[in-house]
MARLUM-581004 format. One line per 3 residues: number of its first residue (from 0); their letters; for each residue x, y, z of N, C-alpha, C. Coordinates in steps of 0.001 Angstrom, whole numbers. Layout:
N
NUM) A) X Y Z X Y Z X Y Z; ...
END
This chain:
231
0) MAR) 74592 163828 117643 75563 164144 116652 75529 165224 115530; 76598 165657 116023 76682 167232 115375 77532 167437 114992; 78547 167363 114767 80059 167454 114352 79945 167621 111682
3) TST) 79475 168219 111347 79166 168151 110623 80093 168496 109411; 80872 168168 108126 81437 168808 107312 80702 168866 105865; 81441 169851 104991 80730 170321 103903 81648 168939 102801
6) LLS) 80986 168800 101665 81423 168209 100100 82824 169031 100231; 82452 170737 99598 83679 171759 99386 84626 170935 100921; 84593 171344 102161 85370 171126 102897 86294 169789 103049
9) LRT) 85504 168524 102731 85682 167058 102168 86847 167099 100860; 86661 167974 100254 87126 167889 98880 88538 168343 99125; 88079 169465 100088 89567 170340 100115 91051 169888 100780
12) QAR) 90312 169367 102160 90962 168435 102826 91988 166890 101937; 90924 166095 101347 91353 165076 100782 92598 165751 99497; 92098 166557 98525 93567 167073 98025 95072 167442 98943
15) QRA) 94770 168713 100264 95542 168556 101014 96523 167944 101669; 95601 166399 101685 96254 165233 102367 97212 164457 101181; 96545 164591 100122 97317 164166 99057 98091 164940 98307
18) DMV) 97997 165984 98818 99441 166987 98354 98800 167451 96839; 97750 167339 96325 97387 167816 95148 96506 169026 95378; 96423 170238 96347 95613 171258 95750 96148 171932 94926
21) NSS) 96969 171888 93795 96931 172672 92656 97092 171863 91554; 96782 171045 91764 96650 169904 90986 95972 169718 90180; 95754 169593 88805 93694 169196 88096 93886 167700 87637
24) FIT) 94874 167164 88260 94846 165208 87575 93819 164477 88008; 93272 165146 89008 92023 164932 89426 90994 165762 89188; 89713 165849 88973 88733 167124 88514 88109 166809 89959
27) DAE) 87432 167464 90298 86362 167705 91244 85454 166643 90900; 84979 166414 90020 83981 165571 89719 84272 164076 90077; 84927 164079 89895 85839 162429 90240 86539 162374 91834
30) LNS) 86572 163770 92596 86971 163444 93242 86165 163036 94460; 84485 164097 94108 83357 163678 94486 82716 162775 94549; 83097 161555 93587 82762 160556 93371 83613 159737 94638
33) YIN) 84894 159783 94720 85762 159097 95601 84791 159447 96985; 85080 160900 97086 84456 161572 98637 82886 160346 98660; 82067 160271 97950 81062 159158 98353 81142 158158 98400
36) SSY) 81669 157380 97735 82405 156124 98510 82902 156079 99259; 84087 156877 99872 84640 157027 101185 83172 156885 102298; 82568 157865 101897 81628 158043 102648 80857 156795 103226
39) AEL) 80431 156249 101940 79890 154739 101945 80617 154055 102755; 81766 154010 102817 82015 152895 103524 82047 152961 105474; 82239 154643 105512 82793 155450 107193 81094 154815 107441
42) YDL) 79786 154977 106727 78008 154988 107101 78298 153293 107299; 78566 152318 106503 78353 151260 107367 79577 150471 108251; 80817 151349 108422 81321 150696 109817 80522 151726 110790
45) LTS) 79605 152549 110718 78974 153096 111989 76979 152198 112039; 76941 152451 110779 75833 151076 110963 76354 149601 111672; 77518 149158 111205 77064 147631 111689 77652 147571 112693
48) CFE) 78018 148768 113691 78254 148597 114773 76711 148437 116194; 75797 148160 115633 74769 147906 115811 74078 149661 117492; 74616 150290 117293 74029 151572 117733 72999 152339 117267
51) DYY) 72315 152252 116333 71008 152508 116016 71778 154488 115502; 72911 153985 114757 73214 155341 114242 72082 155547 112567; 72130 157312 112852 71225 157177 111268 69754 155940 111053
54) VTS) 69273 156340 111927 67598 155680 112200 66724 156508 112457; 66176 156020 111262 64955 157284 111069 63713 156862 110809; 62226 156653 110638 61047 155904 110779 59573 156427 109887
57) GNI) 59271 155580 109274 58191 156205 108135 57006 155184 108288; 56084 155481 107453 54444 155121 107935 54302 154166 106609; 53911 153182 106555 52841 152324 105902 51574 152376 105873
60) SLV) 50311 152705 104542 49022 152630 105062 48892 151146 104311; 48059 150290 104880 47380 148706 104235 46117 149275 103804; 46194 148540 102429 44963 148642 102356 44452 146947 101861
63) QGQ) 43724 147236 101928 42241 145564 102032 42794 144794 101061; 43443 143555 101135 43737 142958 99987 44568 143185 99205; 45693 144013 99641 46986 144187 98869 48165 143909 99890
66) DTY) 48972 142290 99612 50066 142090 100602 51605 143005 100383; 51542 143094 99324 52969 144117 98952 52657 145173 98927; 54304 146239 99563 54106 147519 99510 56020 147880 98915
69) TLP) 55760 149194 98344 57666 149793 98128 57983 150229 99283; 59113 150419 100086 59828 150538 100971 60039 152307 100727; 60391 152843 101850 60470 154435 101653 61741 153851 100511
72) ADF) 62093 155586 100016 63279 155805 99183 64664 155769 99629; 64749 155937 100872 65574 156246 101787 66389 155012 102266; 65209 154030 102261 65358 152719 103257 67079 152121 102886
75) YKL) 67592 151581 103917 68877 150925 103777 68696 149553 104381; 68242 149541 106359 68731 148112 106763 67317 148371 107860; 66333 147389 107998 65295 147149 108858 65680 147165 109966
78) LGV) 64952 148019 110741 65110 147802 112258 64384 146853 113264; 62517 147501 112675 61636 146731 113393 60586 146933 112347; 59402 146874 112325 58069 146855 112284 56532 146998 113118
81) DLV) 56176 148043 113455 54833 147915 114094 53627 147765 113220; 52779 147387 113317 50978 147370 113825 50874 148276 114610; 50322 150230 113977 49654 150841 114900 48603 150657 115350
84) VDS) 47626 150545 116587 46516 149728 116808 45242 150744 117053; 45833 152226 117652 44679 153346 118327 45786 154235 117810; 44843 155356 117970 44868 156969 117352 45996 157828 118071
87) QGN) 46004 156832 119716 47163 157825 119817 48677 157153 119727; 48606 156117 118909 49954 155423 118234 49912 154185 118982; 49282 154125 119712 49991 152934 120050 50426 151351 119995
90) AVT) 51033 150586 119677 51357 149837 118605 51999 148805 119271; 51925 147147 118173 52519 145983 118793 53653 145542 117209; 54378 144996 118191 55953 144744 117445 55667 143128 116091
93) LHA) 55146 143375 114713 55065 142312 114176 56537 141330 114022; 56047 140185 113555 57284 138804 113263 57536 138988 112275; 58829 138481 111392 59151 138406 110203 59048 137042 109974
96) FQF) 58585 136681 108591 58658 135076 108489 59854 134718 106762; 60091 133617 107046 60845 133269 106610 60297 132764 104746; 61185 133116 104058 61327 132954 102821 60251 131822 102391
99) SER) 60901 130730 103035 60246 129637 103045 59359 129026 103504; 58922 130257 104308 57393 129690 104755 55933 130838 104238; 56296 131455 103289 55564 132290 102846 54204 132296 102363
102) NAY) 54075 130283 102374 52391 129438 102089 51940 129002 103711; 52737 129226 104680 52865 128785 105378 51532 129406 106371; 51294 130784 105838 50039 131524 107334 48871 132091 105525
105) VFT) 49199 131083 104555 47559 131477 103574 46185 131240 104717; 45885 130241 105628 44980 129573 105883 45086 129864 107711; 46015 130801 107683 45969 131500 109601 44853 133060 109273
108) PTW) 44015 132486 110393 42854 133368 110782 43654 135147 110591; 42797 136183 110195 43706 137297 109400 43778 138165 110874; 42802 137655 112104 42580 138517 112876 42662 137313 114294
111) NVV) 43315 137760 115530 42986 136988 116443 42007 137578 117453; 42095 136681 118751 41080 136979 119707 41042 138106 120383; 41498 138966 120100 41657 140294 120901 41342 141650 119223
114) GLN) 40967 140317 118677 41042 141390 117200 41892 142341 116613; 43279 141678 116627 44449 142308 115842 44432 141586 114448; 45039 142119 113475 45371 141454 112490 46862 140815 112805
117) YLR) 46751 139381 112377 47413 138281 112810 48390 138639 111550; 49261 139252 111904 50400 139140 110033 51460 139652 110721; 52744 138766 109774 53958 138581 109339 54498 139726 108302
120) YHL) 55643 139700 108295 55946 140446 106779 57171 139302 106601; 58210 140032 105187 58991 140172 105233 59850 140498 104058; 60641 140931 103442 61461 142006 102492 61867 140962 101398
123) IGD) 61268 141644 100426 61546 141222 99244 62191 142169 97969; 63544 142680 97989 63514 143454 96829 63676 144816 97793; 63013 145583 96751 63112 146899 97379 61602 146863 98034
126) SIK) 60833 145946 98346 59286 146135 98738 59010 145055 100105; 58220 145138 100774 57518 145161 101741 56733 144218 101774; 56430 142549 102008 55254 141576 101715 54409 141032 102921
129) FVP) 53404 141563 103078 52354 141186 104792 51695 139461 104360; 51784 138716 105186 50870 137806 104993 50185 137818 106925; 48702 137065 106722 47861 137110 105024 48316 138454 104822
132) APT) 47635 138302 103291 47059 139611 102873 46243 140301 103693; 46346 141566 104085 45657 142272 105547 44019 142485 105128; 43116 142418 105705 41737 142527 105383 41105 143916 105744
135) QTH) 41850 144615 106351 41932 145515 106581 42649 147112 106342; 41986 148316 106735 43239 148930 106704 43306 149411 108272; 45123 149778 107761 45999 149957 108996 47127 150380 108734
138) TIK) 47567 150824 110118 48835 152087 109493 50036 151401 110292; 51123 150822 109271 52030 150105 109254 53928 151079 109827; 54220 151059 111126 55319 151320 111086 56438 151115 111246
141) LYY) 57686 151695 110316 59206 150963 110265 59847 151593 111033; 60556 151621 111617 61639 151514 112355 63054 151467 111580; 63861 152346 111190 64511 151366 109773 66223 152433 109577
144) VKA) 67100 151738 109053 68727 153199 108923 68131 153408 107358; 68595 154890 106963 68592 155293 106328 69852 155190 105242; 69672 155214 103821 70661 155043 103268 71398 156244 103022
147) PVV) 72767 156133 102640 73734 157030 103003 73274 158404 102058; 73239 160124 102167 73049 160342 100786 74330 160543 99894; 73478 161324 99085 74919 161095 97907 75387 162633 97766
150) LAA) 76402 162648 97928 76787 164504 98130 77153 165179 96642; 76340 166059 96315 76579 166280 95311 76734 168014 95244; 76089 168707 95690 76942 170286 95976 77763 170419 96769
153) DGD) 78322 171770 96721 79586 172265 97792 78527 172106 99385; 77857 172437 99069 77333 172503 101044 76513 171993 101367; 76620 170333 100395 75943 168917 100683 77340 168686 102327
156) LID) 76301 168055 103341 76649 167944 104729 76711 166085 104960; 77962 165925 105298 77745 164734 106545 78382 164890 107999; 77627 163889 109148 78126 163833 110263 78948 162909 110524
159) GVS) 80013 163644 110922 81342 162941 110916 81438 162352 112676; 80011 162764 113276 79923 162294 114692 81162 162843 115831; 82665 162277 115298 83263 162591 116832 84688 162719 116170
162) GWE) 84427 163742 114824 85802 164031 113883 86522 162493 112738; 85373 161458 112576 85100 160629 112135 85220 160821 110225; 84895 161832 110174 85022 162387 108924 86310 162205 108345
165) EYV) 87275 162326 109203 88677 162227 108299 88682 161365 108007; 87839 159683 108338 88284 158355 107508 88079 158750 106019; 86450 159521 105708 86490 160074 104499 87370 160471 103817
168) ICD) 88532 161552 104094 89392 162383 103858 90255 161381 103643; 90931 160405 104335 91878 159894 104071 91952 158490 102771; 90658 158329 103018 90495 157088 101715 89723 157666 100780
171) AAI) 89676 159036 100505 89373 159891 99062 91000 159553 98746; 91876 160423 99893 93281 160693 99439 93621 159219 98848; 93415 158475 99638 94236 157378 99317 94179 156755 97461
174) KML) 92635 156628 97148 92273 156630 95650 93252 157200 94874; 93236 159181 95212 93698 159968 94858 95143 159580 93867; 95872 158897 95263 96700 158949 95310 97632 157477 94614
177) QKE) 96215 156542 94411 96571 155671 93841 96516 155814 92873; 95594 156533 91722 95034 156809 90407 96702 157580 89717; 97707 157979 90529 98823 159032 90150 100168 157870 90393
180) ESD) 99831 156709 90933 100816 155402 91098 101386 156268 92218; 101482 156844 92967 102225 157447 94292 102044 156646 95669; 102745 156469 96129 102630 155916 97721 101730 155770 98147
183) VSV) 100829 154967 98941 99729 155746 100332 99664 155181 101513; 100825 154344 101741 101374 153570 103485 101101 154433 103710; 101734 155957 103887 101258 156377 105349 99929 157006 105752
186) VMA) 99418 157150 104606 97687 157698 104755 96851 156494 104841; 97820 155302 104227 96935 154079 104557 96625 153693 105759; 98242 153758 106615 98289 153520 108167 97174 154337 108503
189) QKN) 97235 155726 108290 96518 156637 108900 94966 156308 109101; 94348 155722 107710 93613 155010 107856 93049 154126 108612; 94076 153092 108573 93882 151766 109987 93749 151976 111031
192) GLI) 94365 153167 111337 94444 153724 112773 92411 154263 112816; 92380 155014 111891 90737 155440 112556 89650 154444 112422; 90255 153441 111635 89673 152348 111732 88953 151208 112670
195) KRI) 90259 151416 113661 90521 151017 114989 89481 151942 115902; 89332 153475 115540 89118 154216 116383 87671 154148 116278; 87516 154288 115522 85776 154280 115098 85066 152959 115621
198) NEM) 85599 151690 115399 85137 150357 115588 85060 149961 117223; 86255 150888 117934 85797 151051 119784 85433 151728 120161; 84892 153219 119208 84416 154468 119830 82904 154362 119331
201) SAN) 82431 153537 118715 81411 154032 117848 80271 152846 118721; 80886 151842 119265 79790 151062 120117 79437 152104 121980; 78838 151228 121960 78993 151560 123587 77955 153177 123462
204) RDA) 76956 153437 122742 76918 155163 122971 76158 155426 123861; 75246 154584 124730 74612 154605 126008 75310 153655 126987; 76616 154691 127294 77399 154078 128196 76578 153557 129836
207) GTP) 76049 154173 129796 75332 154245 131082 74371 153114 131376; 73597 152386 129968 72919 151649 129456 73533 150517 128790; 74518 149777 129227 74774 148825 128052 73741 148121 127500
210) MRV) 73762 147537 125940 72698 146854 125412 72805 145059 126496; 71524 144718 126282 70808 143552 126356 70724 142546 125839; 70256 141420 126242 69539 140347 125241 68089 140779 125561
213) SDT) 67847 140977 124894 66007 141257 124480 64958 140093 124459; 64068 140223 125126 63260 139306 125358 62230 139219 124004; 62999 138239 123488 61720 137853 122335 60007 137533 122312
216) TKR) 59729 137074 123821 58849 135801 123907 57765 137134 124526; 58195 138741 124054 57169 139355 124552 57309 141200 123219; 57653 140601 122004 57160 141179 121044 56085 141221 120673
219) LPW) 55282 139831 120952 53786 139913 120487 52897 139872 121534; 52570 140715 122194 51668 140439 123390 50140 139866 123420; 49854 140395 122333 48607 140072 121691 48279 138651 121428
222) EFW) 49594 138189 120822 49920 137068 120011 50081 135857 121236; 49413 135774 122656 49678 135423 123561 50010 133780 123539; 49523 133142 122537 49713 131488 122034 51173 130925 121924
225) SFG) 52331 132246 121163 53166 132419 121021 54034 132337 121873; 54074 132843 123585 55171 133218 124038 55837 132187 124486; 57385 131965 124402 58053 131090 124658 57987 130389 122876
228) EGT) 57792 130769 122190 58462 129740 120830 59858 130716 120506; 59979 131898 120682 61644 132312 120796 61931 132975 119358; 60478 133243 118470 60745 133427 116888 60149 134862 116438
END
């Protein structure tokens, strides 16, 4: 993804689209807030297509006896949790537990027959909780979708991927025209066309190997007694 646009460029194009280039009716600060709101909408369109846009990873160091840890500051949506098992970075995938199961694993052994921690996780607010509480130090690797950045400086960038920054421009222009109590129908039609285009084109990023159903019975290869449970 490499089609970037600066906040200054987005602001200029939004003013052009709303025919407010020389107008002071909307201040730059107010327009920046519109652009950030519109960018958050575009961001959700892309992340909700489940094609792993804006994915990153981060580590959490488990402490013996501590079950709850703060999520990364830029965390938005969780994609996976790995327990790193050696210095080469090899890992096993952890299961989630439902909140109603929060006490179900209290008396579960904290390690299994091959010596690995028997852990499950659950997101609670801005934290991640593990049960049972870790009895060893380990590294947890999180794969997650980052939260959208807040554009503040004129040089701050967004990635429009394939010209989809046009969505931000149209939506910000609509907000400007609405405040002016002007007709938004033309720009609204453009925005609706962009939504259709983005929904169609943001999917199937790996066109040669389309998505398939995952084999959930092999997410925990070391927890061999759970094969077939599908959880």
